[in-house]
N, C-alpha and C positions, 0 to 999 in steps of 0.2 A: 434618568431615574427609572428603576424598574418596579417601584412600589413593593419591594420585598419579594418579588417573584423570581425564583431561582432559574426559571427556564427562559426568561427573556434575555437573549444574548445581545447586549449592546457593547460596542467597542468603546471603552473609556477614553478620555483625552490622552494624548501621547505621553504627557509627563506622569500620568497616574496609571499607565498600563502595567499589568502584572506580567512580567516576562518569565516564561517557563524554561527558556533555553539558557543554560548556565554559561557565562562568559569565560570559558576555559580554553586553553590552547589544545583543542581536541586532536589535531593532526600530530602535534609533537608528542602527546601522550600515547597515541597509537603506535608511532614509530618506536618510542622507548619500550613499549610493551612487547612489540615484535622483536626488538633487539634483545630483550631479556630472555624471551622464549628461545631465541636462537643461540644463546651462549653455548659454545661447544663443550661437550663433556669428554671428548677424545681429541687426539691430535690429527685425526684423519682430515684429508683435504676436502674442501667443499666443491660442489659442482654448480656453476652459475650459467644460466641460459637466458637469452632474450628472444622472445617470439613476437610476431606481429601478424595481424590479419585485418581484413576490411570487408565490409558488406555494402553493396550498392543496391538501392531499391528504387523502383519507379512505380508510382501508384496513380490510379485514375478513379475519380468519383463523379458519376454522371448526374448526381442530384445532391449537392452539398447540404442543402437545408431540408431535404426529405419533404418537399412540397408536392402537391398534386398537380400544380401548374407552374409555369415559368421556372423550369429546372435550370439550375446553375451548376455547370461542371467545372472541375479543376484538376490539374496535374500537380503532383509533388514528387520531388527527387530527394532521396536520402543517402547520406554517406556516414558510415559508422566504423571507423578504424578502432583497433584495440592493440595495445602494446603491454606485454607482461614480462617483468624481470623476476626470475625465480632463482633462488639459491638453496641448495640442498646439502645437508650434512648427513652423518650417519644416523642421527636420531631426531632431526628437525628439518623443517621446511619454512621458508619465508618467501612471500610473493608480493610484489607491488605492481598494480595494474592501472593503466590510464585508458579510458574508453569514452571519447567524446561521441556525440551523435548530432548531426546537422541535417535539417530538413528544409528544403527550399520550396515554398509555395509559389508556383509560376503565375497563378491568377492574381495573387495579392503582391507578388514580387517582394516577399519577406522571408527571412530565415529564422527558424526556431532552433535553438541550440541547448544542449544539455551536456555538462561536463561531469564525468564520473571518475573518481579516484578511490581505489580500494587497496587495502593492505591486509594481509592475513598471515598467520603463523601457526605452526603446531610443533609440539615437542613431546617425544616419547619419554614418559617417566618410568615405565616398566615395559615388559614384553607385550602386554595387552592394554596398557593404560596410557592415554595420550591427553595432553592439555592443548586446547585450541583457543585462538583469538582471531577476530576479524572486525574490520571497521570500513564502512563505505560512506564516502562523502559525494554528494551530487549538488550541482547548481544548475537550475533551469532558467532560461531566458526565452520567453515565448511571446508570440504576438497576442495582443488582446483579442478576444472573440468579437466577431461582428454582430451587431444588433440591427435588425431591420425595422425601420420606422413604421409605426402603425400596426405591427404584429402584436398578438396577445402575449401576456406574460408566459403562458405555457409554451408558445413557439420560441420566444426569445430564450427561455430556460433551456430548451433543447439545443440551442446554438452556442451555449456557453462552453468554456473549457471545463474539464473535470473538477478542477479546484474550486471554481466559482459555483458550479452546481452543488458541490458538497457543502459549501458554506450556506447557500440558500436553504438546502435541506436541513441543516443544523438550526437555522433560524425559524423555519416554518413547520418542519416535520421532525421534531426531536425523538419521536418514537422509532425512527428508522436508523439502521446502521447502513449508510449509503454505500452500495457497491456498483450502482449504475446499470444493473441488469434490466432487461426490457420490462419486467413486471413492476419494478420500482419506478422506472421512468413513466409508465402509464399511470401509476398511482399518483405520482407527484403532479404530472401534467393535468390530471383530472381535477385535483383538489387545490392547486396552487392559488387560484383566484379566491376561493373560499377561505383558505387559511390566511391569505394576504389581507382580506377584508376584516377578518376577526382579530388580526394582530394589532399591537399598539402602533402609534404613529412613528415612534422611534424605530421599531423593527421594519415598518413599511419603508421608511426612508433608507435604511440600510439595504433592503432588498432592491429598491429602485436603483441605488448606487451600484450594486453588483450587476444589475441587468443592463444598465446604460453606460456605466463608466467603470469597467472592471479593474482598472489600475489607477493608483494615485498619480503615477507619472503620465497617464493618459493613453499610452500605446503599447506597453509591455507588462508582462507579469514576471516577477523574479522571486525565487525562493531557494533556500538551502535545505537539504535534508541530510541526516546523519543516522546510520544504523550501526551500532556497536554490539558485538556478541562475544562473551567469554564463556567457555565451557570446558567440559571434559568428556571423554568417551572411553568406554571399557568394552573389550571384546569378550563377551561371556562364553561364547562358543564359536565354532566355525561359521562364518557368514551371519553372525548374530551380535548386534552392537547395541549398547546402552549409551545414550547421549543425554547429558544434563547441561543446561545453559541458562544464562541470564542475559536478556536482550534489552537494550535501551535504544529508543527511536526518538528523534527530535526533528522538528520542522521550524524554520525561521523564515517568515515571509517578509521580504525586503520591500515590497510595494505596499505593505500595511493594509491590505484589504481582506485578508483571510486570517483565520486564527492561527497563532503559533501553538505548538503542542509539544508535550514531553510524555512519552510512554515508556513503561518499564515493567518487567515481569519475568518469571521463570518459565522454562520449557523443559519437558521430559519426553524423550522418544525412545522406544524400544523396538528393535527389529529382531525377530527370532526365527531361525530356520529349523523346522521339525525334521525334514528329510529333503532329498534332492527335488521333490516335487512341490512341497508346501512350505510357504514362509508367511509369517504374520507380522503386522505392524500395529503399534499402539502409541498414541500421543496424548499428552496432557499439557495444558498451559493456562496461565493467567496473566492479564495485562491491565495495568492501571494507567489511564490516560488523563493528563491534566492539561486543560486548555487555558489560554489567557482570557477566555470568557468563562461563564459560570457552570457549564454543563459537563462536569468531569464524568468519566465513563470507566466502569469496571467490566472486563470481558473475560469469560471463562470458556475454554475450548477443550474438546475431547474428540479423538478419532480412533478408529480401529479398521484394519484392512487385512486382506489375505491375497496372496498370489499363488496360483496353481499352474505348474508347467508340465503338461502331459507328455511333451516331447521336446527336443532341442530347439525346434523352430517356432513353437506356439506358447503363448502365455495368456492366462485368464486372470483377471483381478477384480476385486470388489472392495469398496470403501464406504464406511459410514462415518458421518461427521455430525457433531453437535456443538452449538455455540449458545451462550447465554450472556445477555447484555443488560446492564443496570446503570441508569443515569442517576447521579446523586440528587436526592431531593425531588425526584420527578414522579415517583409512583409508577414507573414503567418497568414491566417485565417483558423481555423479548427473548424467545427461544426459537432457534432454527435447527432443522435436521435435514441432512442430505444423504443421498445414496448414489453411488456411481458404479457402473459395470464396464470393464474394459477388456479389449482383446488386441494382441499384437502378434504379428507373424513376420519372421525374419526371412526376407527374400535372399539375402546374402549377408556376408560379414558386416557390410557397411550400409545396407538398405533394408528397411522394414516398413510395413504398413500396419495400420491399426484403426480401431474404432472405439468410441466411448458413448455410453448412454447413461443419463443421470437425471435426477430430479431433486427438488428441495421443498420443504414444508416450513412455513413461517407462522408462528403464533405470537401475537402481540396483545398483551393486556395492559390497558392504558387508562389512567385517570386524566381525562382531558382538561379539567379545570386549571391545573397548574400551568398549562401551555400558554394561557392568555391572561391579560390584565383583568382584574375583577369586573371592570366596567363593560367588558365586551361580551356580547351574546355568543353562545355556542351553537345557535340554531343553524342547521344545515351542515354541521361538522360531524362526521361519523365517529 
């Protein structure tokens, strides 16, 4: 029970859980959509190609747990092949891609795997007007994060995988939109014990479960994700494009320890070239996220950017970003603003170097009382 508090996120019993992922044959629908987009409008022959590539990585971490003493090192080896089947007609393109990713941890002698299948299509409706569709499915099967006995909750939080970290932040820090950047990590690690003490016993139990037993199966975390996008693009001038799309994202956690979610919303992007040296970019978007727990989220984004190319080998760019987040029934207002400056220099046709400098400003206005059960004290909580 959460005593009517909308911000205490407890997972209900399995039979009563609110599922937000619709049980539809998504892959079949995607293939049918791409088939429709690829319906030939002329009798010209199609061109079909199959391409393959692979990436092999070797990584070394000298201090896995980022401790001041007793450093623990590990090697990992990664293999990421990719196969793409593309068929092109006179006014359409359809592509099907399979891209698995395997990482072997030599210290733990375990393999983490992620399977990615994507399908995309576009069809020209007129000389400057195009209809587009894409859908990407992925399945992750990863090792459960290690927890060191006797460590503080702050240290064990640092050792969790990104999904488990995000779920704990959702439970104890609802004012945050978790990105995992160093500033947020420091904020959470500093206050996690205070927030844990002030939370209800049910929330404490769920946090302890995530910290000590990240998976229902005991050793692995598994989840499906799906991102579908349908849109249209119109070339308003040379090298100037207007894109309008509707995006649906869904996550289905098969190990039942992290929240399922369904997000959807529109996106509008405009790129306009004023002359050979100057080009501008403008983006607007809104996304509504429904979790199978109670803290649904509305997110509004806006961005503007400019590119300046003084000569053929150099390009300067600047970008401004704004995001506003609102959690249902929480009294939270969170606004973030960011700025980035970039430089790129082409050394040759295939080689370039660049540098980026940026910063972010985050303003959070929060009514703390809804975060906790009425019987808990807020003393010591900023």
